[in-house]
GUNULO-405019 format. One record per residue (C-alpha): residue in one letter; x, y, z. Coordinates in nm, 3 decimals, decimal comma. Example, Ala and Ser with C-alpha at 12.3 -4.5 7.8 and 13.67 -1.06 7.14 Angstrom:
! residues 2
  dovo        u        v        w
     A    1,230   -0,450    0,780
     S    1,367   -0,106    0,714
END
This chain:
! residues 125
  dovo        u        v        w
     M   18,203  -15,029   -0,689
     A   18,428  -15,061   -0,993
     E   18,709  -14,814   -1,040
     D   18,792  -14,670   -1,381
     A   19,155  -14,592   -1,456
     K   19,304  -14,437   -1,767
     R   19,620  -14,558   -1,933
     E   19,851  -14,332   -2,130
     D   19,660  -14,411   -2,449
     G   19,330  -14,300   -2,290
     R   19,139  -14,630   -2,303
     A   18,959  -14,695   -1,976
     W   19,012  -14,998   -1,754
     T   18,735  -15,129   -1,532
     R   18,874  -15,271   -1,211
     Q   18,714  -15,472   -0,931
     A   18,919  -15,649   -0,665
     K   19,191  -15,849   -0,844
     V   19,050  -15,821   -1,196
     R   19,060  -15,546   -1,454
     A   18,945  -15,538   -1,815
     R   18,894  -15,307   -2,107
     L   18,756  -15,315   -2,458
     E   18,979  -15,205   -2,743
     E   18,850  -15,006   -3,039
     D   18,880  -15,312   -3,264
     G   18,653  -15,520   -3,036
     S   18,937  -15,697   -2,856
     L   18,899  -15,768   -2,487
     E   19,204  -15,732   -2,260
     V   19,189  -15,887   -1,913
     Q   19,436  -15,894   -1,625
     V   19,411  -16,091   -1,302
     E   19,644  -16,006   -1,014
     G   19,814  -16,287   -0,828
     L   19,904  -16,634   -0,939
     T   19,789  -16,970   -0,813
     T   19,841  -17,326   -0,929
     Q   19,468  -17,377   -0,878
     A   19,340  -17,284   -1,222
     K   18,982  -17,343   -1,101
     Y   19,025  -17,022   -0,896
     Y   19,010  -16,804   -1,208
     K   18,679  -16,922   -1,352
     P   18,444  -16,809   -1,070
     L   18,646  -16,491   -1,013
     L   18,617  -16,382   -1,376
     K   18,260  -16,504   -1,424
     E   18,151  -16,284   -1,133
     F   18,353  -15,989   -1,262
     F   18,189  -16,006   -1,605
     R   17,843  -16,064   -1,462
     L   17,851  -15,782   -1,207
     H   18,112  -15,525   -1,311
     F   18,191  -15,552   -1,682
     P   17,886  -15,666   -1,876
     V   17,969  -15,723   -2,241
     R   17,767  -15,902   -2,505
     P   17,913  -16,219   -2,654
     R   17,971  -16,235   -3,027
     W   17,988  -16,509   -3,286
     G   18,279  -16,572   -3,519
     D   18,637  -16,683   -3,482
     W   18,856  -16,544   -3,205
     S   19,226  -16,529   -3,132
     A   19,340  -16,575   -2,770
     H   19,678  -16,481   -2,624
     I   19,721  -16,581   -2,259
     A   20,032  -16,515   -2,051
     M   20,109  -16,645   -1,705
     E   20,328  -16,371   -1,557
     F   20,562  -16,460   -1,271
     T   20,844  -16,318   -1,062
     G   21,147  -16,527   -0,966
     D   21,141  -16,890   -1,077
     P   20,847  -17,001   -1,290
     P   20,587  -17,191   -1,087
     H   20,495  -17,549   -1,172
     M   20,166  -17,480   -1,342
     D   20,010  -17,655   -1,640
     L   19,954  -17,385   -1,897
     D   19,688  -17,590   -2,076
     N   19,476  -17,603   -1,759
     L   19,523  -17,230   -1,706
     A   19,417  -17,157   -2,065
     K   19,104  -17,372   -2,027
     A   19,006  -17,195   -1,704
     M   19,063  -16,850   -1,855
     L   18,870  -16,927   -2,174
     D   18,583  -17,090   -1,985
     S   18,562  -16,778   -1,769
     V   18,482  -16,549   -2,063
     V   18,221  -16,769   -2,229
     G   17,908  -16,557   -2,234
     A   18,113  -16,237   -2,215
     A   18,344  -16,221   -2,519
     F   18,210  -16,514   -2,718
     H   17,934  -16,774   -2,696
     D   18,149  -17,089   -2,682
     D   18,521  -17,156   -2,648
     S   18,504  -17,361   -2,969
     Q   18,513  -17,018   -3,139
     I   18,885  -16,995   -3,055
     A   19,064  -17,039   -3,389
     R   19,410  -16,934   -3,270
     L   19,556  -16,985   -2,923
     L   19,889  -16,876   -2,780
     V   19,966  -16,958   -2,416
     E   20,298  -16,866   -2,258
     R   20,470  -16,797   -1,932
     R   20,688  -16,492   -1,898
     S   20,884  -16,309   -1,635
     A   20,719  -15,987   -1,517
     D   20,724  -15,725   -1,241
     R   20,402  -15,866   -1,090
     E   20,246  -16,209   -1,076
     G   19,919  -16,270   -1,251
     V   19,751  -16,370   -1,574
     W   19,708  -16,149   -1,879
     M   19,473  -16,234   -2,165
     L   19,392  -16,065   -2,495
     L   19,093  -16,192   -2,694
     S   19,059  -16,056   -3,047
     P   18,792  -16,118   -3,309
     M   18,943  -16,250   -3,632
END
């Protein structure tokens, strides 16, 4: 069963296993995946199942902006950010938007953090 947690701003997160997500008031979708692997293909089935079973949202048409961050501790892992971005975007097709060709702006980065994982913010433009 999914757990709901509140952040200091009051917006609810839905959490299941290693994934959590929430909808912002402006229609943006924020997603976090705990843990980091060089196998980008790991993320697609994990997130597809999460959206299908625990966080059903209806996809929308129009242009979207995507900001994806690979968060790491210590030295940055040898991971192709383009493959990670493709896996993350493919995983939300049918949830946030209908097709990843709707992405009009894409920012992918790696950054040092307290925990390892992937963070993604999808915003309608």
